[in-house]
Each structure stands twice: as C-alpha cells, then as structure tokens.
C-alpha positions as CSV (number, residue, x, y, z in Angstrom):
1,M,12.8,52.2,210.6
2,A,10.6,52.2,214.1
3,A,13.3,54.0,216.1
4,S,13.3,56.9,213.6
5,S,9.3,57.2,213.8
6,T,10.2,57.1,217.6
7,R,12.3,60.1,217.3
8,H,10.1,62.3,214.9
9,G,7.4,61.5,217.2
10,V,9.2,62.6,220.0
11,V,10.7,65.5,218.9
12,H,7.6,66.6,217.2
13,F,5.7,66.3,220.8
14,I,8.3,68.9,222.0
15,A,8.2,71.5,219.4
16,V,4.0,71.9,219.7
17,R,5.5,71.6,223.3
18,L,7.3,74.4,222.9
19,A,5.4,76.3,220.7
20,A,2.3,75.9,223.1
21,T,4.6,77.1,226.1
22,L,5.8,80.1,224.1
23,A,1.8,81.3,223.3
24,L,0.8,81.1,227.1
25,L,4.2,83.4,227.7
26,L,3.1,85.5,225.3
27,A,-0.6,85.7,226.4
28,V,0.8,86.1,230.1
29,S,2.9,88.8,229.1
30,F,-0.2,90.8,227.6
31,V,-2.1,90.3,231.0
32,V,0.5,91.4,232.9
33,F,1.5,94.6,230.5
34,G,-2.8,95.2,231.4
35,L,-2.2,95.5,235.1
36,L,-1.2,99.0,234.6
37,H,-3.8,100.3,232.8
38,L,-6.1,98.0,234.6
39,T,-5.6,100.1,238.6
40,P,-7.8,102.8,238.3
41,G,-6.7,106.3,237.6
42,D,-4.3,107.6,235.1
43,P,-1.3,105.1,234.0
44,A,1.5,108.1,234.6
45,R,0.3,109.1,237.4
46,N,0.5,105.3,238.9
47,L,4.2,105.2,237.2
48,L,4.9,108.4,239.3
49,G,3.8,107.1,242.5
50,P,1.8,109.0,245.3
51,R,3.4,112.2,244.5
52,A,1.6,115.1,243.4
53,P,2.8,114.9,239.9
54,S,3.8,117.9,238.1
55,P,2.5,118.2,234.0
56,A,6.2,118.6,233.0
57,A,6.4,115.1,234.5
58,L,3.0,113.5,233.9
59,A,4.2,114.9,229.9
60,A,7.7,113.2,229.7
61,V,6.3,109.5,232.0
62,R,3.8,109.0,228.9
63,A,6.4,109.9,226.5
64,Q,8.7,107.5,227.7
65,Y,6.2,104.5,228.1
66,H,4.3,105.9,225.1
67,L,0.9,106.2,226.6
68,D,-0.1,108.4,224.3
69,R,-0.4,105.9,222.0
70,P,-2.7,103.0,221.0
71,F,-2.3,100.0,223.7
72,L,-1.4,97.6,221.5
73,I,1.1,100.1,219.9
74,Q,2.4,100.3,224.2
75,Y,2.0,96.6,224.3
76,G,4.5,96.3,222.0
77,Y,7.4,98.9,222.8
78,W,6.9,97.1,226.1
79,I,7.5,93.2,225.2
80,G,10.3,94.2,222.8
81,G,12.3,96.1,226.3
82,V,10.9,93.2,228.0
83,L,12.7,90.6,225.6
84,S,15.7,93.0,226.0
85,G,16.3,92.6,229.6
86,D,14.2,96.2,230.2
87,F,11.6,95.9,232.4
88,G,11.5,99.8,232.8
89,H,12.1,101.4,236.3
90,S,11.1,101.2,239.9
91,I,8.8,103.5,241.2
92,R,10.1,103.7,244.6
93,S,13.6,103.8,244.0
94,G,13.8,104.7,240.6
95,E,16.7,102.1,239.7
96,A,16.7,100.0,236.2
97,V,13.9,97.1,237.7
98,T,16.4,94.5,235.8
99,A,19.0,95.9,238.4
100,A,16.9,95.4,240.9
101,L,16.0,92.2,240.7
102,A,19.4,90.2,239.3
103,D,20.5,89.6,243.2
104,R,17.0,89.0,244.5
105,V,16.3,86.3,241.8
106,Q,19.8,84.3,242.3
107,L,18.4,84.2,246.5
108,T,15.2,83.4,245.9
109,V,16.4,80.6,243.0
110,Q,19.3,79.8,245.9
111,L,16.4,78.8,248.4
112,A,13.7,77.5,246.4
113,G,17.3,75.1,245.3
114,L,18.1,74.7,248.4
115,A,14.5,73.5,249.8
116,F,14.2,71.5,246.6
117,V,16.7,69.4,247.3
118,M,15.6,68.9,250.8
119,T,12.3,68.0,250.0
120,V,13.8,65.1,247.3
121,I,15.8,64.0,250.0
122,S,13.7,63.6,252.4
123,A,10.9,63.1,251.4
124,V,10.8,60.6,248.3
125,P,12.7,57.8,250.4
126,L,10.4,58.6,253.4
127,G,7.4,57.8,250.6
128,V,9.3,54.4,249.6
129,M,9.8,53.3,252.6
130,A,6.0,54.0,253.9
131,A,4.2,52.2,250.6
132,R,6.9,48.7,251.0
133,R,5.6,48.9,254.8
134,A,2.3,50.1,254.4
135,G,0.4,49.7,257.3
136,S,3.0,49.0,259.8
137,V,3.7,51.2,262.9
138,V,6.6,52.9,260.3
139,D,4.3,53.9,257.9
140,R,1.5,55.7,260.1
141,T,3.9,57.2,262.5
142,V,5.0,59.3,258.8
143,S,1.9,59.5,257.1
144,A,0.6,61.7,260.5
145,G,4.2,63.3,260.5
146,A,3.1,64.3,256.8
147,V,-0.5,65.3,257.6
148,V,0.5,68.0,260.4
149,G,3.2,69.1,257.9
150,V,0.9,69.4,254.9
151,G,-1.6,71.5,257.2
152,A,0.8,73.8,259.1
153,P,0.8,77.7,258.3
154,T,4.5,78.8,256.4
155,Y,5.0,81.3,258.4
156,A,4.1,79.4,261.8
157,V,6.7,76.6,261.0
158,G,8.8,78.6,260.2
159,L,8.9,81.1,263.3
160,L,9.3,77.9,265.8
161,L,12.0,77.1,263.8
162,L,13.5,80.0,264.6
163,Y,12.8,79.9,268.1
164,W,14.3,76.4,268.3
165,L,16.8,76.2,265.9
166,G,18.2,79.8,265.9
167,Q,17.7,81.5,269.0
168,R,17.6,78.5,271.4
169,L,20.2,76.1,270.0
170,R,22.1,78.5,268.5
171,W,22.6,76.8,265.0
172,F,21.9,78.8,262.6
173,P,21.3,82.2,261.7
174,V,18.4,83.7,262.4
175,F,18.6,86.6,260.6
176,G,19.2,88.1,257.1
177,S,20.7,85.9,253.8
178,G,24.8,86.2,254.5
179,R,27.4,86.7,252.1
180,P,25.6,86.7,248.7
181,G,27.3,84.8,246.0
182,W,26.3,81.4,244.4
183,W,29.1,79.3,246.4
184,S,29.2,81.2,249.9
185,A,29.3,79.0,252.6
186,D,27.9,81.9,254.1
187,R,24.9,82.3,252.2
188,W,23.7,78.9,251.9
189,W,23.9,78.4,256.0
190,H,22.0,81.5,255.7
191,L,19.4,79.7,254.2
192,V,19.0,76.7,255.5
193,L,16.5,77.0,257.9
194,P,14.1,79.4,255.8
195,A,15.1,75.9,253.3
196,M,13.9,73.6,256.0
197,T,10.9,75.7,256.4
198,L,10.1,75.7,252.9
199,A,10.6,71.9,252.2
200,I,8.5,71.0,256.1
201,G,5.5,71.6,254.0
202,I,6.2,70.7,250.1
203,G,8.1,67.4,251.2
204,A,4.6,66.1,253.3
205,L,3.1,66.6,250.3
206,V,5.9,65.0,248.1
207,F,5.7,62.2,250.3
208,K,2.0,61.6,250.0
209,L,2.3,61.9,246.6
210,T,5.4,59.1,246.2
211,R,3.7,56.8,248.5
212,T,0.5,56.7,246.6
213,A,2.3,55.8,243.5
214,V,5.1,53.9,244.7
215,L,1.9,51.5,246.6
216,A,-0.4,51.6,243.3
217,E,2.7,49.9,241.4
218,L,3.0,47.1,243.6
219,H,-0.8,46.1,243.5
220,Q,0.2,45.7,239.7
221,D,-0.4,42.0,238.2
222,Y,3.2,43.0,236.8
223,V,4.8,42.5,240.2
224,T,2.8,39.8,240.9
225,F,4.2,38.0,237.9
226,A,7.9,38.9,238.1
227,R,7.5,37.7,241.4
228,S,6.3,34.3,239.9
229,R,9.4,34.1,237.6
230,G,12.0,34.4,240.3
231,L,13.0,38.0,239.9
232,S,14.7,38.7,242.9
233,E,12.5,41.6,246.0
234,R,15.5,43.5,243.9
235,A,14.9,43.7,240.2
236,V,11.2,43.6,241.4
237,R,11.6,46.8,243.3
238,A,14.2,48.2,240.5
239,L,10.6,47.7,238.0
240,V,8.3,49.2,240.3
241,L,10.5,52.8,240.6
242,R,11.0,53.0,237.5
243,N,7.4,52.8,236.9
244,A,6.7,55.2,239.5
245,F,9.4,57.6,238.5
246,I,6.9,59.4,236.3
247,P,4.0,60.6,238.8
248,V,7.0,61.6,240.9
249,A,9.0,63.1,239.0
250,T,5.5,64.8,238.0
251,S,5.0,66.0,241.2
252,L,9.0,67.3,241.7
253,G,8.5,69.2,238.5
254,L,5.6,70.8,240.3
255,V,7.2,71.3,243.1
256,F,10.2,73.9,241.9
257,S,8.0,76.0,240.0
258,F,5.8,76.1,243.2
259,L,8.7,77.0,246.1
260,F,10.0,79.6,243.3
261,G,7.1,81.7,243.5
262,G,5.9,80.4,247.1
263,T,9.2,81.8,248.5
264,I,7.2,84.9,249.7
265,L,6.2,84.0,253.8
266,A,9.9,82.2,254.1
267,E,11.8,85.7,252.9
268,V,9.6,88.0,255.1
269,T,9.7,85.8,257.9
270,F,13.8,85.7,258.3
271,S,14.1,88.7,256.7
272,L,15.5,87.9,253.1
273,K,15.9,90.5,250.1
274,G,14.8,87.8,247.2
275,I,11.8,88.3,245.1
276,G,9.0,86.9,247.3
277,A,9.5,89.6,249.4
278,Y,10.4,92.4,247.3
279,L,7.2,91.6,245.7
280,A,5.0,91.8,248.7
281,S,6.8,95.5,249.7
282,S,6.0,96.3,245.1
283,V,2.5,95.7,246.0
284,T,1.9,97.1,249.0
285,F,3.4,100.7,247.1
286,K,1.7,100.1,243.4
287,D,5.5,99.9,242.2
288,I,3.8,98.6,238.8
289,P,6.8,97.5,236.5
290,V,8.0,95.5,239.2
291,V,5.4,93.9,240.2
292,Q,5.0,92.8,236.3
293,A,8.5,92.1,236.3
294,I,8.1,89.9,239.2
295,T,5.0,88.0,237.5
296,L,6.3,87.8,234.2
297,L,8.8,86.2,235.6
298,T,7.6,83.5,237.9
299,A,4.9,82.8,235.1
300,A,8.2,81.8,233.0
301,V,10.1,80.1,235.1
302,I,6.0,77.7,235.8
303,A,5.6,77.5,232.1
304,L,9.0,75.7,231.3
305,T,9.4,73.7,234.3
306,A,5.9,72.1,233.0
307,L,7.2,71.6,229.4
308,A,10.6,70.6,231.4
309,V,8.5,67.6,232.8
310,D,6.6,66.7,229.5
311,V,9.5,66.3,227.6
312,V,10.9,64.0,230.5
313,A,7.9,61.7,231.1
314,V,7.6,62.1,227.3
315,V,11.5,60.4,226.6
316,A,11.8,58.1,229.9
317,D,8.4,56.2,229.9
318,P,7.3,53.9,226.3
319,R,3.8,54.4,227.4
320,V,3.3,58.4,227.7
321,R,5.7,58.4,224.7
322,R,2.8,56.2,223.1
323,R,0.0,58.5,224.5
324,A,1.5,61.6,223.2
325,M,2.5,60.4,219.9
326,S,-1.2,58.8,219.3
C-alpha cells in the first residue's frame, strides 16, 4: 500500500513538473515570437533584411508570415509551424532554418557532450578526493587551480590551448570541425581542444560544488555513528557519496544546459560551425528567424534538462521525494 502510494505521488509530481515545463516553454515561445515585433521598424522590412524592398516583395512577405493579421493569430501560425518543425527561412541565405540548424545542432551537441564527459571524469573525482583530504596539500593545490579555472575567460583559455597544444606541440587540430558524423573520429578529434576549453572553466565550478557537498556529508552525525558501529571506511564512503549525489547531480544537469547554450565563445575561437557561432552571426545580421529558432531551442534544452534533474532527484532520494509529495 505504501509503495503504491509512493509511486502515485512520484507520478503526480512528474506530471505536475511536466505541465509546468510545457507552460514555461509556451511562455518562452511567445516572448521569442515577440522579438520580431520588438525590433524597430516594419517587421516585413526586418524579414527582408538590409536590402531595399519593392512593394511587391513587402506584400509577399506580409502574406507569407501573416503580418496583416492580428498579433495572436500571427503567433498561432508561427507556433503551429514550430511544432511541425518549420522555423521559417533565413534572411541571409534564404534556406529553411530547420535544415540550416540540423548539422550545427549536431556539432554543438557533440561539443557540449564531450565537454560534459571531460568535466564529470575529472572534476567529480577530484572534488571527492579533496573533500576526503580537506586541508591537505592536495586539497589546497587543486582548490587553488579551481579558483584560477573559474576566473579564466573562455576565449583566453582557448587561445592558450590553441597555441601550446595545437600550434607548438601539434597534438590537436587548430581549425575547423573535421568530417561530419556522430561516429567520425576526425570530428571528435577536432573537438578535443574546444571541449577542453569549456571543461576547464565549468569543471572548476563542479569541483567546488562536489567538494562542498561531500565535505558537508562527512560532518554529519550519521557518519560518526556509522564508524562507531564498526562499519568499514568503504561502507561509510558509499553512504556519503550516495547522500552527496543529489546536489552533485543537480549541478551536473545545470552544467550540461549551460554548456549547450554557452558554447559560443569556444565555437568562435576554434572556427566551429555550431549553433553558438551561428547565433552570433545571425544577431549581427538581424536574421530574426534564425535567432528565434536558436533561442527557443536553447530554452527547450535548459527546461527539459531541469525537468530531468528534478525527476532523478525525486526517484533517487527518499528525502526529496517526501518533500515533493508533502
């Protein structure tokens, strides 16, 4: 009976969070669509770009984007197209935004994913080790390095890695993204340096969060009690790591969403054709359909990642589950 009630509570929590996430994405889509109307001037002229439009071209654009209809009806047409995968056409190139984003999204996901893996396999173990040896030379050295990593600008780290590991030592490529494809070794090899650039800064933050979480658990009364009962250090360590998992997992979820939306500096530094660099150039050229699509896509990734983190926390930790169902 209790197990059934718990499952019902978890399902209810997930349903409520999913509904809230969908409502948030709907609100974000409304704001994103409003970008077209918030820019100064005629929306039809903005969609045609900097060239001087003819009356016939203006009329065609107004008809295509329903700009002669009320605002809410325009939004209805636009969100209907978005739900079917149609984000309109780029002002600069004239190609469909969905097609233009396809390869760029793949590259950015690969870059963010590789940087995320580098962050997890380096920052989390270092944070655990530093917490277990708090105050030691190892802890102080790694913590000092983390402070430098947090404060170092992404572009400066990228340029430094480019110079030493790419130009001087010639260990990694310094330009481009290699041959496309999920399983292309050349693509992944080209992404090592930019992923390392992102992982250094964000990994330093994850290290600090992991160290703080594990150190807080090590000072809890249950650790002293477990040791007094004769539990081995391995068993005590397992208890500490399990209880520290939730704040660490939450930070890692936020890290991935940040990486996906924050790759712009790394992509520009390493001349990668991802959505970050595409967004920067689209803002410069006022390519509104592209800016709308990338902004909405990034918001969706962040919102869905936050939802996944909340679900994992509720399922994995009984304490969080009790608070969520209370």
